[in-house]
C-alpha positions as CSV (number, residue, x, y, z in Angstrom):
1,X,110.5,60.6,130.1
2,X,107.1,59.3,131.1
3,X,104.7,61.9,132.9
4,X,104.0,60.7,136.5
5,X,100.7,59.1,136.7
6,X,98.2,60.4,138.7
7,X,97.7,59.7,142.5
8,X,94.5,59.6,144.3
9,X,94.0,60.0,148.0
10,X,91.9,57.6,149.4
11,X,91.0,56.1,153.4
12,X,91.9,52.6,153.6
13,X,89.8,49.9,155.4
14,X,91.0,48.2,158.9
15,X,91.5,44.8,157.1
16,X,93.4,46.2,153.9
17,X,97.1,45.1,153.1
18,X,98.7,47.1,150.9
19,X,99.7,46.2,147.4
20,X,102.7,45.5,146.5
21,X,104.0,47.4,143.9
22,X,105.9,44.3,141.6
23,X,109.1,45.0,140.2
24,X,109.5,45.2,136.2
25,X,111.2,43.2,133.9
26,X,113.7,44.7,131.1
27,X,111.3,44.3,127.9
28,X,108.1,45.6,130.4
29,X,110.2,49.1,131.5
30,X,111.8,49.6,128.1
31,X,108.0,49.9,126.9
32,X,106.8,52.3,129.9
33,X,109.3,55.0,128.6
34,X,110.5,55.9,131.6
35,X,114.7,56.2,131.8
36,X,114.8,55.6,136.1
37,X,112.7,52.0,135.6
38,X,114.8,51.1,132.6
39,X,118.3,50.8,135.0
40,X,116.2,49.4,137.5
41,X,115.2,46.4,135.6
42,X,118.6,46.6,134.5
43,X,120.3,46.9,137.5
44,X,118.5,43.7,139.2
45,X,118.8,41.8,136.0
46,X,122.6,42.4,135.6
47,X,122.4,41.5,139.6
48,X,120.6,38.5,139.4
49,X,123.2,37.4,136.9
50,X,126.1,38.3,139.0
51,X,124.9,35.9,141.7
52,X,124.4,33.2,139.2
53,X,126.4,30.1,140.2
54,X,127.1,29.6,136.3
55,X,127.7,33.5,135.8
56,X,131.0,32.4,133.9
57,X,134.3,34.5,135.9
58,X,134.9,35.8,132.2
59,X,131.4,38.0,132.6
60,X,131.9,38.8,135.7
61,X,134.2,42.4,135.5
62,X,132.4,43.5,132.8
63,X,128.6,42.6,134.8
64,X,130.3,44.4,137.9
65,X,131.8,47.1,136.3
66,X,128.3,47.8,134.2
67,X,126.4,47.5,137.5
68,X,128.4,50.1,139.1
69,X,127.9,52.6,136.5
70,X,124.4,52.0,136.2
71,X,124.0,52.6,140.4
72,X,125.3,56.0,139.7
73,X,123.4,56.6,137.2
74,X,119.9,55.9,139.0
75,X,121.1,57.9,141.8
76,X,122.0,60.9,139.6
77,X,118.7,60.8,138.4
78,X,116.9,60.4,141.8
79,X,119.1,63.4,142.8
80,X,118.1,65.5,139.7
81,X,114.1,64.6,140.8
82,X,114.4,65.4,144.2
83,X,116.1,68.8,143.4
84,X,113.7,69.3,141.0
85,X,110.8,68.6,143.5
86,X,112.7,70.6,146.2
87,X,112.7,73.9,143.5
88,X,109.0,73.4,142.6
89,X,108.3,73.5,146.8
90,X,110.5,76.5,147.4
91,X,108.0,78.4,144.8
92,X,105.5,78.1,147.3
93,X,104.2,81.3,150.4
94,X,103.7,79.7,153.3
95,X,103.5,83.2,154.9
96,X,100.8,84.5,156.4
97,X,99.3,87.8,156.3
98,X,96.8,89.0,158.3
99,X,95.8,92.3,156.2
100,X,95.6,90.0,153.0
101,X,91.9,89.0,154.9
């Protein structure tokens, strides 16, 4: 899995608007090496295919099944990341000890 990008904080100007993050297509997501980004791109692509009026009925069942599988994989990855973040934050000792000074 690719290392997360380093984020820096900065103040925003009153007239500044948030920059919208563009969704990656499947090829772009594959190049990043990020499994979650790839699954999200695949999910979005399959959802567009299912919603298209020209989607062949013979493909609808398999695409729907794949869409559900990918959704479950995305949720599993997000849950694992959240659990890892929670475990990392559990190591922080926030207790105050007056005598430590």
